[in-house]
N, C-alpha and C positions, 0 to 999 in steps of 0.2 A: 673469522668464524673459528670457534674452538672445536677441536676434533672430539668426536663422541668417545665416551669412556670405553675401555676394553671390556668385553663381556665373554663369559665362558659358560659352556653347558657340559655337564659331566654325568657320568653314570651315578645313579642313586647309591649312597654309601652302603645300604643294606644288601644290595644285589650280589656282591661277591660272597658275602656270608651265606646267603640263601643258596647260591650255587655250590659252595663248599659243603653245606649241610646236605644238599641233594646228593653229592658224591658219597658222603658217609652213609646215607640211607641206601644207596645202590650197593655199596660193599656189604652192608649188613644184610640186605635182602639176598645178595649173592651167597653169602655164607650160610644163611638160614635155609635156603632152598637148594643148595648145591648137592647135598647128599653124595652119591657115588659119581654122579656126572659132573665133572669139573668144567665143562663147557659153559654152564651158566655162571659159574664163579669168574671165569676168564672174561666173559662178555660183560658182566657187571663191573669188573675191574677196569676194562678198557673204557667203558662208558664213564666211569668215575674219573679216570685220568683225563678224558676229554673235557669233562665238566670242570675239573680243577684247572685245566689249562685255560679255559674260558674265564674262570674266576680270576686267575692270575693276570690275564689281560686287563681286566677291570681294575686291578690294583696297580699294575705297571703304567697304564695309560688311561686314567679315569676321565681326563678331559677329552671329549670327542670332537668338540667344535668350539672355536674361539673367533671373535670378531673385534676389529678395531678400525680406526680411520683409514688404514692402508689396505685392508683386505681381510681375508679369513684364513684360519688354519684348521685343517681337517685331519682326522686320523686316516691313515691309509695302511692297509695290510694289518699285521698283528699289533704293532705299536709305533709305527713310523708316523711322522707328521709331514703334511704337505702344505706349503704356504701358497695361497691363491690371491693375487691382487684383485681389487674390485673389477678392473678392466677384463680380467679373465672369466669372471662369473657372468654367464649368459642369462641364466634364469634361476629364480628361487621360487619353488612352489610346493604345495602340500598335496599329496596324492591320497585320495580316500578310496578304500576298497571295502565292500561289504560281502562277507561270506557267512552263510549259516546264521544270519542275524547279528553277527559281530562286525563292527566297523573298525578298521585299522587305518591309522594315518601315518604317512611317511613323509618326512621332509626331504625334498630332492634339491640338490644344488648342482646345476648343470654348468660345467666349466669347459664346454666344447668337447675336447677329447676324453674327458672323464666325467662320470656321474657319481655323486656322493649321496648316499642314502642314510638317513638317520630316523630311528623309531623313537617312540616315547621313552623307552628305557635307556636309550643312548643319551638322551638330553635332560632327563629329569624335569621335563616341562612339556606342555602340549606343543606339538610341531607347529600349529597355527601361530602360537605366541612367539616362537623362535623365528619363524619366517617373517613376522611383522617387525621384530627387533632387528633382524638382518637387513630388511628393506629400509628401515629407518637409518641404520648405520651407513648403508650404501648411499642413500640419498644425501646425507650430510657430508659424505666424503667427496662428492663430486664438485 
């Protein structure tokens, strides 16, 4: 049997740009409304730095999840990667939560001692679709 091809799921390419633009808007608003009180400017600057750090993570480690015949690779922490063989993966499921009329889906990969969560914007694909692809890769790897 031929092994399944490797698949990757990554952050949408436009997302880091949107975060960087948001940081610029925060700084501009901070400058516009700072007046004599510099606390607003400092808070806007800190929020902008945090947003830029988040955007930098998307550029440094855009691939959040990858799968092949031997297992999966997940992002862990800021930009580290962790390899999980298929035997270590206990469950792959999609969790749905509805709040205030909005439904959010999260892909959960349970690896026993660790739980890895991925949202729609981590994967640039619907979590349900990614879960199906992972289950198919897992089934052909056995």
